[in-house]
C-alpha positions as a Markdown table, in Angstrom:
| # | Residue | x | y | z |
|---|---|---|---|---|
| 1 | Met | 81.3 | -10.6 | -143.5 |
| 2 | Ser | 84.9 | -9.8 | -142.7 |
| 3 | Leu | 87.2 | -10.7 | -139.9 |
| 4 | Ser | 87.9 | -7.9 | -137.4 |
| 5 | Ile | 91.1 | -8.2 | -135.3 |
| 6 | Gly | 92.1 | -5.8 | -132.5 |
| 7 | Ile | 95.8 | -5.5 | -131.8 |
| 8 | Leu | 96.5 | -4.9 | -128.2 |
| 9 | Gly | 99.2 | -5.2 | -125.6 |
| 10 | Leu | 101.3 | -3.0 | -123.3 |
| 11 | Pro | 102.6 | 0.3 | -124.6 |
| 12 | Asn | 105.7 | 0.1 | -126.8 |
| 13 | Val | 105.7 | -3.7 | -127.5 |
| 14 | Gly | 105.5 | -3.2 | -131.3 |
| 15 | Lys | 101.8 | -3.1 | -131.9 |
| 16 | Ser | 101.8 | 0.0 | -134.2 |
| 17 | Thr | 104.9 | -1.3 | -136.0 |
| 18 | Ile | 103.1 | -4.6 | -136.7 |
| 19 | Phe | 100.0 | -2.7 | -137.7 |
| 20 | Asn | 101.9 | -0.6 | -140.2 |
| 21 | Ala | 103.6 | -3.6 | -141.7 |
| 22 | Leu | 100.5 | -5.7 | -141.9 |
| 23 | Thr | 98.4 | -3.1 | -143.5 |
| 24 | Arg | 101.2 | -1.7 | -145.7 |
| 25 | Ala | 99.8 | 1.7 | -144.7 |
| 26 | Gln | 102.2 | 3.9 | -142.7 |
| 27 | Asn | 99.5 | 5.8 | -140.9 |
| 28 | Ala | 100.1 | 4.6 | -137.4 |
| 29 | Glu | 102.9 | 6.6 | -135.8 |
| 30 | Ala | 105.5 | 4.2 | -134.4 |
| 31 | Ala | 107.8 | 5.8 | -131.8 |
| 32 | Asn | 110.0 | 4.7 | -129.0 |
| 33 | Tyr | 107.8 | 5.9 | -126.2 |
| 34 | Pro | 104.4 | 4.9 | -124.7 |
| 35 | Phe | 101.0 | 6.1 | -126.0 |
| 36 | Cys | 102.2 | 7.0 | -129.5 |
| 37 | Thr | 98.9 | 5.8 | -130.7 |
| 38 | Ile | 96.3 | 8.4 | -129.5 |
| 39 | Glu | 93.4 | 7.2 | -131.6 |
| 40 | Pro | 92.8 | 3.6 | -132.7 |
| 41 | Asn | 94.1 | 3.2 | -136.2 |
| 42 | Lys | 91.9 | 1.1 | -138.5 |
| 43 | Ala | 92.6 | -0.5 | -141.9 |
| 44 | Val | 90.8 | -3.0 | -144.1 |
| 45 | Val | 93.3 | -5.4 | -145.6 |
| 46 | Pro | 92.8 | -8.0 | -148.4 |
| 47 | Val | 93.6 | -11.6 | -147.3 |
| 48 | Pro | 96.2 | -13.2 | -149.5 |
| 49 | Asp | 94.6 | -16.2 | -151.2 |
| 50 | Glu | 96.4 | -18.3 | -153.9 |
| 51 | Arg | 93.1 | -19.8 | -154.9 |
| 52 | Val | 91.7 | -16.3 | -155.9 |
| 53 | Asp | 95.0 | -15.6 | -157.7 |
| 54 | Lys | 94.7 | -18.8 | -159.7 |
| 55 | Leu | 91.0 | -18.3 | -160.6 |
| 56 | Thr | 91.8 | -14.7 | -161.7 |
| 57 | Glu | 94.6 | -16.1 | -164.0 |
| 58 | Met | 92.2 | -18.7 | -165.4 |
| 59 | Val | 89.0 | -16.6 | -165.8 |
| 60 | Asn | 90.5 | -13.1 | -166.5 |
| 61 | Pro | 87.6 | -11.3 | -164.8 |
| 62 | Gln | 86.9 | -7.6 | -164.9 |
| 63 | Lys | 87.4 | -7.4 | -161.1 |
| 64 | Thr | 89.0 | -9.5 | -158.4 |
| 65 | Val | 87.9 | -9.2 | -154.8 |
| 66 | Tyr | 89.7 | -10.9 | -151.9 |
| 67 | Ala | 88.3 | -11.6 | -148.4 |
| 68 | Thr | 89.3 | -8.9 | -146.0 |
| 69 | Val | 90.6 | -8.5 | -142.4 |
| 70 | Asp | 89.7 | -5.3 | -140.5 |
| 71 | Phe | 92.7 | -4.4 | -138.3 |
| 72 | Val | 92.3 | -2.0 | -135.3 |
| 73 | Asp | 95.5 | -0.8 | -133.6 |
| 74 | Ile | 94.5 | -0.1 | -130.0 |
| 75 | Ala | 96.7 | 2.2 | -127.9 |
| 76 | Gly | 98.7 | 0.5 | -125.2 |
| 77 | Leu | 97.0 | -0.6 | -122.0 |
| 78 | Val | 98.7 | -0.4 | -118.6 |
| 79 | Lys | 98.1 | -1.7 | -115.2 |
| 80 | Gly | 95.1 | 0.2 | -113.8 |
| 81 | Ala | 93.5 | 0.7 | -117.3 |
| 82 | Ser | 90.2 | -0.6 | -116.0 |
| 83 | Arg | 90.2 | 2.2 | -113.4 |
| 84 | Gly | 91.1 | 4.8 | -116.0 |
| 85 | Glu | 94.9 | 4.7 | -115.7 |
| 86 | Gly | 97.0 | 5.5 | -118.8 |
| 87 | Leu | 94.5 | 5.9 | -121.6 |
| 88 | Gly | 92.0 | 3.7 | -119.7 |
| 89 | Asn | 88.5 | 2.8 | -120.6 |
| 90 | Lys | 88.4 | 4.8 | -123.8 |
| 91 | Phe | 90.5 | 2.1 | -125.4 |
| 92 | Leu | 88.9 | -0.8 | -123.6 |
| 93 | Ala | 85.8 | 0.3 | -125.5 |
| 94 | Asn | 87.7 | -0.2 | -128.8 |
| 95 | Val | 88.5 | -3.7 | -127.8 |
| 96 | Arg | 84.8 | -4.5 | -127.7 |
| 97 | Glu | 84.4 | -3.9 | -131.4 |
| 98 | Ala | 86.8 | -6.7 | -132.5 |
| 99 | Asp | 85.9 | -10.3 | -133.3 |
| 100 | Ala | 89.2 | -11.5 | -132.0 |
| 101 | Leu | 92.2 | -10.0 | -130.3 |
| 102 | Leu | 95.9 | -10.2 | -131.3 |
| 103 | His | 97.7 | -9.9 | -128.0 |
| 104 | Val | 101.3 | -8.7 | -128.9 |
| 105 | Val | 104.0 | -9.5 | -126.4 |
| 106 | Arg | 107.6 | -8.4 | -126.6 |
| 107 | Cys | 110.0 | -11.4 | -126.7 |
| 108 | Phe | 113.4 | -9.9 | -127.4 |
| 109 | Glu | 116.1 | -7.9 | -125.5 |
| 110 | Asp | 117.1 | -4.4 | -126.9 |
| 111 | Ser | 118.4 | -1.7 | -124.5 |
| 112 | Ser | 117.5 | 1.0 | -127.1 |
| 113 | Val | 113.8 | 0.1 | -126.9 |
| 114 | Val | 112.1 | 1.2 | -123.7 |
| 115 | His | 109.8 | -1.2 | -121.9 |
| 116 | Val | 107.1 | 0.4 | -119.9 |
| 117 | Asp | 107.8 | -1.8 | -116.9 |
| 118 | Gly | 111.6 | -1.6 | -117.2 |
| 119 | Ser | 112.3 | -5.2 | -118.2 |
| 120 | Val | 111.3 | -7.9 | -120.6 |
| 121 | Asp | 109.0 | -10.5 | -119.0 |
| 122 | Pro | 106.3 | -11.9 | -121.3 |
| 123 | Arg | 104.4 | -13.8 | -118.6 |
| 124 | Arg | 104.1 | -10.7 | -116.4 |
| 125 | Asp | 103.0 | -8.6 | -119.5 |
| 126 | Leu | 100.4 | -11.2 | -120.4 |
| 127 | Asp | 99.0 | -11.2 | -116.8 |
| 128 | Val | 98.8 | -7.4 | -116.7 |
| 129 | Ile | 96.7 | -7.0 | -119.9 |
| 130 | Glu | 94.4 | -10.0 | -119.2 |
| 131 | Thr | 93.9 | -8.9 | -115.6 |
| 132 | Glu | 92.8 | -5.4 | -116.8 |
| 133 | Leu | 90.3 | -7.0 | -119.3 |
| 134 | Val | 88.9 | -9.2 | -116.5 |
| 135 | Leu | 88.5 | -6.2 | -114.1 |
| 136 | Ala | 86.8 | -4.2 | -116.8 |
| 137 | Asp | 84.4 | -7.0 | -117.4 |
| 138 | Phe | 83.7 | -7.4 | -113.7 |
| 139 | Gln | 82.7 | -3.7 | -113.5 |
| 140 | Thr | 80.5 | -4.0 | -116.6 |
| 141 | Leu | 78.7 | -7.1 | -115.2 |
| 142 | Glu | 78.3 | -5.5 | -111.8 |
| 143 | Thr | 76.4 | -2.7 | -113.3 |
| 144 | Arg | 74.3 | -5.1 | -115.4 |
| 145 | Ile | 73.5 | -7.1 | -112.3 |
| 146 | Gln | 72.2 | -4.0 | -110.5 |
| 147 | Arg | 69.7 | -3.5 | -113.2 |
| 148 | Met | 68.7 | -7.2 | -113.2 |
| 149 | Glu | 68.1 | -7.2 | -109.5 |
| 150 | Lys | 65.4 | -4.6 | -109.9 |
| 151 | Gln | 63.8 | -6.7 | -112.7 |
| 152 | Ala | 64.1 | -9.9 | -110.7 |
| 153 | Arg | 61.8 | -8.6 | -108.0 |
| 154 | Ala | 58.8 | -8.7 | -110.3 |
| 155 | Asp | 59.9 | -11.2 | -113.0 |
| 156 | Lys | 60.5 | -14.8 | -112.1 |
| 157 | Lys | 62.4 | -15.5 | -115.4 |
| 158 | Ala | 64.8 | -12.5 | -114.7 |
| 159 | Ala | 65.3 | -13.9 | -111.2 |
| 160 | Glu | 66.4 | -17.3 | -112.6 |
| 161 | Ala | 68.7 | -15.6 | -115.1 |
| 162 | Leu | 70.3 | -13.5 | -112.3 |
| 163 | Val | 71.5 | -16.7 | -110.5 |
| 164 | His | 73.5 | -17.7 | -113.6 |
| 165 | Val | 74.9 | -14.1 | -114.1 |
| 166 | Lys | 76.0 | -13.9 | -110.5 |
| 167 | Arg | 77.9 | -17.1 | -111.0 |
| 168 | Leu | 79.7 | -15.5 | -114.0 |
| 169 | Leu | 80.5 | -12.5 | -111.8 |
| 170 | Asp | 82.1 | -14.8 | -109.2 |
| 171 | His | 84.0 | -16.5 | -112.0 |
| 172 | Leu | 85.4 | -13.1 | -113.2 |
| 173 | Gly | 86.1 | -12.2 | -109.6 |
| 174 | Glu | 88.5 | -15.1 | -109.3 |
| 175 | Gly | 90.5 | -13.7 | -112.2 |
| 176 | Asn | 89.1 | -16.0 | -114.9 |
| 177 | Pro | 88.0 | -14.8 | -118.4 |
| 178 | Ala | 84.4 | -15.1 | -119.4 |
| 179 | Ile | 85.2 | -17.4 | -122.4 |
| 180 | Arg | 86.2 | -20.1 | -119.9 |
| 181 | Phe | 83.0 | -19.9 | -117.8 |
| 182 | Ser | 81.4 | -23.4 | -117.6 |
| 183 | Glu | 77.9 | -22.1 | -118.2 |
| 184 | Arg | 78.8 | -19.8 | -121.0 |
| 185 | Asp | 76.7 | -21.6 | -123.6 |
| 186 | Thr | 73.5 | -21.6 | -121.6 |
| 187 | Asp | 70.6 | -19.5 | -122.9 |
| 188 | Glu | 70.7 | -17.2 | -119.8 |
| 189 | Ile | 74.4 | -16.3 | -120.2 |
| 190 | Gln | 74.2 | -16.0 | -124.0 |
| 191 | Ala | 71.3 | -13.5 | -123.6 |
| 192 | Val | 73.4 | -11.4 | -121.3 |
| 193 | Leu | 76.5 | -11.6 | -123.5 |
| 194 | Lys | 74.5 | -10.5 | -126.5 |
| 195 | Glu | 73.4 | -7.4 | -124.6 |
| 196 | Val | 76.7 | -6.8 | -122.8 |
| 197 | Pro | 79.6 | -8.1 | -124.9 |
| 198 | Leu | 82.5 | -8.8 | -122.5 |
| 199 | Leu | 86.1 | -8.2 | -123.4 |
| 200 | Thr | 87.2 | -11.6 | -122.1 |
| 201 | Asp | 84.6 | -13.5 | -124.1 |
| 202 | Lys | 86.7 | -12.9 | -127.2 |
| 203 | Lys | 89.1 | -15.4 | -128.8 |
| 204 | Ile | 92.7 | -14.3 | -128.4 |
| 205 | Ile | 95.6 | -15.0 | -130.7 |
| 206 | Tyr | 98.9 | -14.6 | -128.9 |
| 207 | Cys | 101.6 | -12.8 | -130.9 |
| 208 | Ala | 105.3 | -13.1 | -129.9 |
| 209 | Asn | 107.1 | -10.1 | -131.3 |
| 210 | Val | 110.7 | -11.4 | -131.8 |
| 211 | Asp | 114.0 | -10.2 | -133.3 |
| 212 | Glu | 115.7 | -11.9 | -136.3 |
| 213 | Ala | 117.3 | -14.5 | -134.1 |
| 214 | Gly | 114.0 | -15.4 | -132.6 |
| 215 | Met | 112.6 | -16.2 | -136.0 |
| 216 | Ala | 115.2 | -19.0 | -136.4 |
| 217 | Glu | 114.9 | -20.4 | -132.9 |
| 218 | Asp | 112.6 | -20.0 | -129.9 |
| 219 | Asn | 114.2 | -18.2 | -126.9 |
| 220 | Ala | 112.9 | -18.5 | -123.3 |
| 221 | Tyr | 110.6 | -15.6 | -123.8 |
| 222 | Ile | 108.9 | -17.1 | -126.9 |
| 223 | Thr | 108.6 | -20.5 | -125.2 |
| 224 | Ala | 106.9 | -18.8 | -122.3 |
| 225 | Val | 104.3 | -17.3 | -124.6 |
| 226 | Arg | 103.9 | -20.5 | -126.5 |
| 227 | Asp | 103.3 | -22.5 | -123.3 |
| 228 | Tyr | 100.8 | -19.9 | -122.0 |
| 229 | Ala | 98.8 | -20.0 | -125.3 |
| 230 | Ala | 98.8 | -23.8 | -125.2 |
| 231 | Ala | 97.5 | -23.7 | -121.6 |
| 232 | Gln | 94.6 | -21.4 | -122.7 |
| 233 | Gly | 93.8 | -23.6 | -125.7 |
| 234 | Ala | 94.6 | -20.6 | -127.9 |
| 235 | Asp | 96.5 | -20.1 | -131.2 |
| 236 | Met | 99.9 | -18.3 | -131.3 |
| 237 | Val | 101.9 | -16.6 | -134.0 |
| 238 | Lys | 105.6 | -15.6 | -134.0 |
| 239 | Ile | 106.3 | -12.3 | -135.9 |
| 240 | Cys | 109.4 | -10.1 | -136.2 |
| 241 | Ala | 108.0 | -6.6 | -136.6 |
| 242 | Lys | 111.3 | -5.3 | -138.0 |
| 243 | Met | 111.3 | -8.0 | -140.6 |
| 244 | Glu | 107.6 | -7.2 | -141.6 |
| 245 | Glu | 108.6 | -3.6 | -142.0 |
| 246 | Asp | 111.4 | -4.6 | -144.3 |
| 247 | Leu | 108.9 | -6.5 | -146.5 |
| 248 | Val | 106.9 | -3.3 | -147.2 |
| 249 | Gly | 107.6 | -2.2 | -150.8 |
| 250 | Met | 109.0 | -5.6 | -151.9 |
| 251 | Asp | 107.4 | -7.4 | -154.8 |
| 252 | Glu | 106.2 | -11.0 | -154.5 |
| 253 | Ala | 109.5 | -12.6 | -155.7 |
| 254 | Glu | 111.7 | -10.3 | -153.5 |
| 255 | Ala | 109.5 | -11.0 | -150.4 |
| 256 | Ala | 109.6 | -14.8 | -150.9 |
| 257 | Glu | 113.4 | -14.7 | -151.3 |
| 258 | Phe | 113.7 | -12.4 | -148.2 |
| 259 | Leu | 111.5 | -14.7 | -146.1 |
| 260 | Lys | 113.4 | -17.8 | -147.3 |
| 261 | Glu | 116.7 | -16.3 | -145.9 |
| 262 | Tyr | 115.2 | -16.5 | -142.5 |
| 263 | Gly | 113.6 | -19.9 | -143.0 |
| 264 | Val | 110.1 | -18.4 | -143.0 |
| 265 | Thr | 107.4 | -19.6 | -145.5 |
| 266 | Glu | 104.7 | -16.9 | -145.0 |
| 267 | Ser | 104.5 | -13.3 | -144.0 |
| 268 | Gly | 103.0 | -11.9 | -140.8 |
| 269 | Leu | 99.7 | -11.0 | -142.6 |
| 270 | Asp | 99.4 | -14.5 | -144.0 |
| 271 | Gln | 100.0 | -16.0 | -140.6 |
| 272 | Ile | 97.5 | -13.8 | -138.8 |
| 273 | Ala | 94.8 | -14.1 | -141.5 |
| 274 | Arg | 95.2 | -17.9 | -141.5 |
| 275 | Thr | 95.3 | -18.1 | -137.7 |
| 276 | Gly | 92.4 | -15.7 | -137.4 |
| 277 | Tyr | 90.2 | -17.8 | -139.6 |
| 278 | His | 91.1 | -20.9 | -137.7 |
| 279 | Thr | 90.5 | -19.2 | -134.3 |
| 280 | Leu | 87.1 | -17.9 | -135.2 |
| 281 | Gly | 86.0 | -21.0 | -137.3 |
| 282 | Leu | 85.8 | -19.2 | -140.6 |
| 283 | Ile | 86.2 | -20.4 | -144.1 |
| 284 | Ser | 85.9 | -18.9 | -147.6 |
| 285 | Tyr | 83.9 | -20.1 | -150.6 |
| 286 | Leu | 84.6 | -18.7 | -154.1 |
| 287 | Thr | 82.6 | -17.3 | -157.0 |
| 288 | Ala | 84.1 | -17.1 | -160.5 |
| 289 | Gly | 82.8 | -15.4 | -163.7 |
| 290 | Pro | 83.8 | -13.0 | -166.4 |
| 291 | Lys | 82.7 | -10.0 | -164.3 |
| 292 | Glu | 84.2 | -11.0 | -160.9 |
| 293 | Val | 86.3 | -13.6 | -159.0 |
| 294 | Arg | 85.7 | -13.2 | -155.3 |
| 295 | Ala | 86.2 | -14.9 | -152.0 |
| 296 | Trp | 83.3 | -14.8 | -149.5 |
| 297 | Thr | 83.9 | -15.3 | -145.8 |
| 298 | Ile | 81.5 | -17.5 | -143.8 |
| 299 | Arg | 81.4 | -19.5 | -140.6 |
| 300 | Arg | 82.4 | -23.2 | -140.9 |
| 301 | Gly | 79.3 | -25.3 | -140.8 |
| 302 | Trp | 77.0 | -22.9 | -142.6 |
| 303 | Lys | 74.6 | -24.4 | -145.0 |
| 304 | Ala | 74.1 | -23.2 | -148.6 |
| 305 | Pro | 71.3 | -20.7 | -148.0 |
| 306 | Gln | 73.3 | -19.0 | -145.1 |
| 307 | Ala | 76.4 | -18.8 | -147.3 |
| 308 | Ala | 74.3 | -17.3 | -150.2 |
| 309 | Gly | 73.0 | -14.6 | -147.7 |
| 310 | Val | 76.5 | -13.0 | -147.5 |
| 311 | Ile | 76.2 | -12.1 | -151.2 |
| 312 | His | 72.7 | -10.6 | -150.7 |
| 313 | Thr | 69.8 | -11.4 | -148.3 |
| 314 | Asp | 67.6 | -12.1 | -151.3 |
| 315 | Phe | 69.9 | -15.0 | -152.2 |
| 316 | Glu | 69.1 | -16.6 | -148.8 |
| 317 | Arg | 65.4 | -15.7 | -148.8 |
| 318 | Gly | 64.8 | -17.0 | -152.3 |
| 319 | Phe | 67.3 | -19.9 | -152.3 |
| 320 | Ile | 66.5 | -22.6 | -154.8 |
| 321 | Arg | 69.8 | -24.6 | -155.2 |
| 322 | Ala | 73.6 | -24.2 | -155.5 |
| 323 | Gln | 75.8 | -25.4 | -158.3 |
| 324 | Val | 79.0 | -26.5 | -156.7 |
| 325 | Ile | 82.5 | -27.3 | -158.1 |
| 326 | Ala | 85.4 | -28.3 | -155.9 |
| 327 | Tyr | 88.3 | -25.9 | -156.4 |
| 328 | Ser | 90.8 | -28.8 | -157.1 |
| 329 | Asp | 88.5 | -30.1 | -159.9 |
| 330 | Tyr | 88.0 | -26.6 | -161.4 |
| 331 | Val | 91.7 | -26.1 | -161.6 |
| 332 | Ala | 92.6 | -29.6 | -162.8 |
| 333 | Leu | 90.1 | -29.6 | -165.6 |
| 334 | Gly | 90.5 | -26.0 | -166.6 |
| 335 | Gly | 87.2 | -24.4 | -165.7 |
| 336 | Glu | 83.4 | -24.7 | -165.4 |
| 337 | Asn | 82.5 | -26.2 | -168.7 |
| 338 | Ala | 84.9 | -29.1 | -168.5 |
| 339 | Cys | 83.7 | -29.8 | -164.9 |
| 340 | Arg | 80.1 | -29.8 | -166.1 |
| 341 | Glu | 80.9 | -32.2 | -169.0 |
| 342 | Lys | 82.7 | -34.6 | -166.6 |
| 343 | Gly | 79.8 | -34.5 | -164.1 |
| 344 | Leu | 81.9 | -32.7 | -161.5 |
| 345 | Met | 79.4 | -29.8 | -161.1 |
| 346 | Arg | 77.1 | -30.9 | -158.3 |
| 347 | Thr | 73.6 | -29.6 | -157.6 |
| 348 | Glu | 73.2 | -29.1 | -153.8 |
| 349 | Gly | 70.1 | -28.1 | -151.8 |
| 350 | Lys | 69.3 | -26.3 | -148.6 |
| 351 | Glu | 71.0 | -28.8 | -146.3 |
| 352 | Tyr | 74.4 | -28.7 | -148.1 |
| 353 | Val | 77.2 | -27.7 | -145.7 |
| 354 | Val | 79.5 | -25.4 | -147.7 |
| 355 | Arg | 83.2 | -26.5 | -147.7 |
| 356 | Asp | 86.3 | -24.3 | -147.7 |
| 357 | Gly | 87.2 | -23.5 | -151.3 |
| 358 | Asp | 83.9 | -24.5 | -152.9 |
| 359 | Ile | 83.3 | -22.6 | -156.2 |
| 360 | Ile | 79.5 | -21.9 | -156.1 |
| 361 | Glu | 76.8 | -20.4 | -158.3 |
| 362 | Phe | 73.5 | -19.8 | -156.4 |
| 363 | Leu | 70.1 | -20.0 | -158.0 |
| 364 | Phe | 67.4 | -18.1 | -156.3 |
| 365 | Asn | 63.9 | -16.6 | -156.9 |
| 366 | Val | 62.3 | -13.7 | -154.9 |
């Protein structure tokens, strides 16, 4: 499995510039006017992982495979998008495909960069986008309820479910996202959300797009976004799109020195990948052998058979046991053989909950 992040926000706030820099692929036209992205741009990006780098150095495999993030750069939404204004519902549909959303908000002044609403106001911009997502969900759920009402006349179970779904509609009607609905985790609501994925049921990472000065110290705009994210219980990242552009083409040493000048320890891609994993409750386990070193993405809390299933469904179906070494032990002792000799390779069964950074070999029989 991979992490899919949709990048959205108002037009001209730096989404495509950030996309270009993050993906190191200059295939999203970045221009100083709204709607420069006419089709959503997509890219699969390897997730930087020092553990994979270290294992590759130690094992010298034929191939190294990192975990990946799928980025989707979605064209700018405007007020009225839920009614088809601007580029409208076409791009709201692209939002539905993402696991999480990176909501980019402009947090710097620059008279040479046009703002679609004429001024920089992060809180207003946040409200515009999130209101449009709520309105789109309201319309989607209204349509679903019309179908459910017909079913409810002849089906008692459908009638009971309808009561819960109407309460969700009321919740949306008050301007609240689906993810904060108190009954969200009930069977009735989960069944509807599975059939009709709602935009506001997705986790959001708020991204303050800042200038160079904003990287060193938060201005009032950045503070507004940080406070808003905290109030939503959401994660936030601070990125300078211009700085990320400058990183493109630098080697690792040059990039590290460049970031150090600004007091920054990790690139935008590192920040977003790390935050995305945290937001969605994801971790990676590792496999290491002469043919391949690889990071595998799973959900935190998965047991060994589920984790094996991301390699191949046969691994889960025929799971016997897992041979597990902690990453720190593997590196400290110099590899698998030394860990085995020291008794640091553990045999784990079906109930073992995989930990971030575990190095695992699965035994299975189908």
